[in-house]
LOLUM-134530 format. One record per residue (C-alpha): x, y, z. Coordinates in pm, whole numbers, plus 50000, padded with zeros to 5 digits. Each point is the difference from the previous one (the first is absolute). Layout:
// LOLUM-134530
XYZ...
This chain:
// LOLUM-134530
514555108750985497165001150250496665017650037497305003050264496404988749988497705029649952496674981749965498514965249978496784992149814498164967149959498994998349631498384965750023500064969450227503174989149819501805032849932501495027750215501335033049866502965015750179501155035249916503615007750090501545034450043502925017250171503154981250082502295000349697497305002349731501405033149878502684978649834497494976349838500474997849622496804988049834500004975149716497915006249686498904963650014496474993550126501104966650143502795017150197500804982550326502015006250312502094974350182498685003950352501294983850318497284991950250500734995550368498294970950176497905008350302502135007250308503205003549799502555022150181501485012849671499695037949960498975017849679502095011449827502514972050052503314988849852501434965349957502025006050314496765004850194499024964349909503034984150159498914976350273496285003049915498154966949988498984990249645496315000050100500235036850096502015012349702498375021149725498284979749730500445012149638496905002849782499215018249675496985022849983498565020449715499955037750021496305007449970500525037349981502765025650048498965035850082503115020449929498455032750115499204986150344502854974650010497514972250075500424963749900496914977749987500314962250032497044975949988500504967750196498174967249953499214986550347499154965350128499605004250373503194991250185501464981449701503235014749862502155029250112499045028449767496224996750024500034996150376502335030350027497545020549796497064989050214501655011450320501655031149850499265033150169501005036049918503635005150094501064964049936503014997149771500764978749694503444996049843500354992449629502015004649682498975006949641497835004349812500484977749695497514990449729499594992649631496385003549879498055030749901496965000049768501175007549648498675030049811500744981849675497234973850029496235002049958499044984250333501354983450314499404965850158500634997450375499454967350188500724989950359498944994350358500245021250315503785000549985499855016349655497295025650079502435027350118501904998649669496774997249800498615029950189503135020649935499924989849634496365009749956500735034350144502865004149752498154992249676498885028449778496415013250018497644978749797502494972249931498434965850034501054974850264498654965450081500624988250357499364965250137500544997350377499344971550242499325005950372498404980150281496495014749970498065031449906501045017050322503634998849889499465020149683501655034250019499685032749813502385002949703499625035449862501195009149653499555026549733499914972049745497144979549859500354970950242498044967650021500614979450315498944963650035500064989950367500284962850075499284984850342501614969350154497044996350230497834971949866502334991749711500614963349923503575005949880501505032850118503174995749792497904998149682498135032850054502555023249840501174978349708496494988649909498695035650002502875013649788499614970949757496315008049954500505037349945499305017449673502985023049961499505035049859501425006649656503465014749966503354996650173500294995350376502544996250276499824974450278500475000650378499354966750176501214994950358498874980350302499874963850116502524978649813497774972349862497325024649889502515023449836501614970449823496694988249855499085035149881503465004349848499734967249811496655010249850501155034949901503184987849832498454969649833496595013849902500125038149998503235007649819501705015650304503784997350011501834994050326502435028949954497185025049939497934991350308500395005450374499144965850143501344988550335498994978150296500015019250328499244970650228499064963050004496984985350177500894977350299503575013850007501425024350253501855030049859503344984450089499084966449842498795017149683503235019849969501974967450000498134985749701498965031449811503015001349768499504963949890496235005349971500455029849770502564981549791497654970349965497115023249919501985014449708499914965449841496184998949993499765019449675
């Protein structure tokens, strides 16, 4: 499936919003999950590969110019307008997806499959805990929009600085704690230390914790060991690992997750 860029908006110095429309989006089947993601294939700059493409179109194409697969959260799906919104974390020219989003213009095309996903805020609990960094903000944003009016949610989010905070609208009763890496002595301790120090509201809650691997692991260990959270009832997953490229992280992620399961 492919779609075309309709608009591009800079949400913050580290995030770009791309709205896709047209193409084959009439066949898009939305997922009820608020962490739904597409498997997109991003073309490097100057790649001769057309969109849409087939495997046959990749024959003879240098590996450096072939599409690069990446997963991205569906920030919003507008079924009435057949518009798909994706928020991209950007780091200048680093990476394929973020740099594609920064140079995207109306009419550009993106090929993808999906979506898939597994988390949606439960209506059976009293409140929601959502924790993460920039990479988790699209799913957190979609989740906050999905919770029932007045339902309580506690969000802890870490970004580079105050200028990287973004609007996260919701009909719920939402409290957001923004953490900034700028000036922090230990950036990997920001999320776990803050969650550890929180006074949790009374009642039952569900958990969504996603982001940098070491930070997610530390938060997970605290929640399971100290807060009575069970692994099978929580959505906790590392999206990326600091100092690792996406390809390098993919090679070790399975073993990392397996080792993480032994923490508690």
